[in-house]
N, C-alpha and C positions, 0 to 999 in steps of 0.2 A: 451533386455533392458525392464525393467518393466515400469509400469505407463501409458502405452498407453491407451487412452480412446477410446472406440468403440461405443460411443453414436451417436445420430443423429446430423445433421448439426445445428450449432449455430454460430451466427455472432461473429467475433472477435471484441473486443472493445479496444480503445486506449485512455489513459488518460494522462494528463499533470498536474504536480503538482510542489510544491516548496514554499519557503517563498515569501512574497509579501509585498509591501509598504502598509501603512495604507490607507484605503478607495479605494483600487485598485481592489476589488473583482469583481465589475460589468464589468469594462473594460477588465480585464484579462479573465473572462469567455466568454465575447462576442468575443474576439479575438480567443480563443480556438474553439468556436463554428464555427466561420467563416473559420478557418483552416480545420475543419472537425473532430475534436476530439470528442469523445463520452462522456468523463468525465473530469471535472475540479476539481482537488483536492485543498484543502485549508489546508496548513500545520498548525500544532499545536505546539506552543512554545511561551509562554507569553512574553519572553524576546526578541524574534526575529520577531514576527508578531502580528498584532492585533487579537482580538477574531475571530476565524474562523466562528462562527455561525452568527455574525454580517455581515461579508463579504459575507457569503452565502446568507443571506436575500437580500442584494443588488444585487447579481448575479442572484437570482431567478427572480427578477423583470425585469432584463435587458436582459434575454435570453429566448429562446423558446424551445430548444431541448436538450441541453447538460445536462448531469447528474452532480450533485454537491455533491462531496464527502468530508466529514469532516475528518480532521486530517490525520492519525489516532489520536484520542484523547485517554486519558488513565483515569483509575479510581483512580490514585494516586492523581492527581491534580484536578480531576472533579468527583463528585459523580455520579452514574448512573442516578439518578433523575435529576441532573443538565444537564447532557448530553441529556436526553430525552426532557427536557424543551427547549433546544437549537435547536434540530434537527426537532422536530415536526412542528414548524412554517415554517421552510424551506420547509418541505414536502408539507404543505398546500399551501404556496405561489407559489411554483414551479409546482404545479399540479402533484406531484408524482415523482419528479426527484431527491430526496435526497438519499444519501447513508451515513450510519452512520459508519464511519471507527473507529476502536478501536484497541488498542495494549497494551502491558504491560508497555510501556513507555521507551523513550530513552532521547533525548535532552531536552524535556519539563520537564521530571522528574528530570534530572540532574540540570536544571536551578532553580528548587525549592529546591535543596539540598536533594533530596529524591532518593530512589532506585526503580528499576523496580518492578512491582507487581508480586507476586508469582502466580503460575498457579492455585492453589486451590482458592485463593482469586479472581482471575480473573473469574474463572468459576462461582463462586457465584454472582459476580457483573454483569456478562453477563446475568444471569437469571433475576436479578432485572431489567436490562435495557430492556430486551425483554418484560417483563410484563408492564413496563411503556409505551413502544412504542405501545403495543397492547391495551393501555388505561385500563389496569387492576389495581388491588390493590396489592401492594407489602407488604408482611407480614414480619416484622423484628422480630428478637429475643426479647423476653420480652413483646410480645403482641402489639407492635407498628405497625401501618400500614400507608401506604402513597400511593397517586395516584395524577394524574395531574388534580386536581379539576377545574382549569381554563379552561380545555379543554372539559368540560362536554357537551357543545353545539356545539362542532366541530367534524368533521370527516375527516379522511385521509386514504390514501392507505397504505398497508403494507410497512414499512420502512426496507429495507435490512440492516443487520449488516455485515460489511466487516471487518474481523479480519486479521490484519497484523501479521505475525509470521515467525519464522525461525528455532527454535529448534523442535525436534521430539514431545515433550509433548505438546507444544503450537500448532503445526500443528494438532495433534490428537484431541485436544480440539476444534479447529476450525472446523474440520470435523464433530464433534458431534453437534455443535450448530450454526455455522455461515451460513449466506446465500451466502456470498462471501468470498473467501480466497485469500489474497494477500501475496504471499510468498516473503520474503526478504532473499533469499538464493543465489542470483546470477543467471547466465544464462547458466551455464554448463549443457549440456543435461543429463549426467548421474546423476548429483546432483538433477536436477529437477525431473527426473524419480524416484529417491529415495523418494522425498517428495510426489509425486503423489501416490506412493505405500502406504505411511502412510495414506494419505487421503482416499484411497480406503478401507483400513482396518478399519479406523475410521467410515466411512460411513456405512460399512457392520455391524459393531458391534452395531451401534445405530439404525439400521433399516432404514437408509436413502439410497438414490440412487444418482448416479453421476449427474443426472438431477436436483437434489435438490440444487446444488451449482454451482457457477461459480468460477473458479480457475485462478488466474492471478499472474503476477510477477512484483515486483518493479524492473524495467529494467534499469540497468546501461548501457548507450549507448554513443557512440560518432560517429557523422556523419562527415566523413572526405573524402579527395580525394583519399586516397589509404590505403592499409592495414598497411604500416609502420607507417604512421601518426596516424592511428586509434589505433594501439597498444600503441604508445607513449602517446596519449591523454587519453585513457581509464584507463591507469595506475593511473592517478591522480584523477579519479572519483569513485573509488571503496572502499576507506577506510571507509566511513560512513556506507556503506552496510556491510562491513566485521565486523565493530564494533558492529552492531546490532546483530551479531551472536556470540559475544564473552562472553555471560553470560552462567552460568551453566556448565554442563559437556561437554567438548569439544572432548571426546574420540570417538564419532560417526563421527566426521568430517574427510574428506579426509586430508591427510598430507599437501597438498598444501594450504588448508584453515586453518588448525590448526596452522601452523607455523606463520600465520599472526594474527589470532584471539588471540592466546596466548600472543602476544605482545600488541595488541591494548586494550585488556581488562584491562591492567594496565596503559597504557601510552596515551590513546586517549585524545587529547586536544580539548575540545569543543569550544575554542575560534576560531578555524578554521571551525567549523560546522555552517556556515552562508553564505548568499549571498555575493559574491564579495571577498571571501577568496582567497588568492593566491593558484594557482594549486599546486605549490611545497611548501609543509609544512611538519612538523614532522609526521603528519598522513599519507600522501601519500608517504613519504619516506620509509615507511615500506613495500610498495607494489611495487614489481618489474614488468617488462613487462609480464613475464610469468604468474604471478598471475592475473594481470589486464586482460589479454586475457582469462583467465579461468573464472574469476568472471563476466566480462562484455563482450560487443560486440562493437568493434570499427572498422570502415572501411567505404568504399564507400556505397552508398545506395543499390547497388546490393548485396553486401556481407551481410549487415544487414538484407535485405529482406530474403535472403536464410537462415540465422541463425534463424530468428524469425519464418520462415516457418517450420523449423524442430521442434521448440517448440510447434507450433500449432498442428503439427502432433502428438506430444506426448499427447496433451490434454489441452494445455494452452488456456484460453478463453479471457484473457485481459492482457494488458501491461500498467503499470503506469510509465511514463517517466518524467525526469526533465532535459530538454535540453535548452541551450542558444537559444535565439530567431532565429538567422539565421539557426541553426541546426534544430530547431523545425519546421521551415517552410519547409526545405528540407525533413525532416522526414514525414511531413504531405502530401507533394506533390509527393514524389518519393518512399516512403516505404509503408505507410499505405494502399494505394489502392491495391498494389500487394499482400500484406499479407491478406487483406480482401477477395480477390478473391479466396483464398484457401478454404474458407467455403461458397462461394456464390452458 
């Protein structure tokens, strides 16, 4: 199996994310910090949640240790300069704990009646964003230039760009330019190894090294009492992750994935892409238990620990999760310490 990373010891990170009520950022981040999470994510969708950067500012003031991750935001509904103007104050207020998550766009783009950004345009805008974040001058076609003039008297630490991606071209782009890569490809060992190989190739082609990036997974999980209930539950939690992989050419996908993405690319219903949506809905109906068990991990803490451990051995550095509070607490208390010990 390819993709295994042979580098030195690096700590495994765990994040929690999801949509949130208005003005909940501070309390949510404090709770995650108390549970022992390393990262609190703030989802991006103007129709489902308040502005993530505003919530992150509140969280920065209310926490001491936990990292604060934006979005991922996209460059369809937010210009790179607007993203930079939002994340830089969070970095300053938090003392260097901000992560600038970016992606081509999914639910937030759909809520604006737009489509995901093309890879070439995203590559351009990532360059603009990096220049803004480094307090440089962005040069636009036609002789126009722009910079964060309001920040002239301020200073901040390097802000890592974390790119969420799932297709081979997006993964390769992330390997060339991102500080952190969050793979939205599911939890199957072979499929993760496939993506890690693309990352290795992209890093080598751009003169970068595996130590230059941290690679993680958007983790579809269910913490249950046994494997049977785990398989039943995780089936209802993987449709959004599968839909994220339904754009572009599907020919590279394993058949078990392609038979789902080929349906969801045309039929995905965003009205069920929200907190509190019923588990059984037209989106989850496309996913049977075999697919759910391939895409995600469901079962008791011991089983989840073993499966995450295998992914850590492959080279995965962090996991971003979205669990209901009771499962989140069990995950933090019974899974995270054991997985961390693998790289201690």
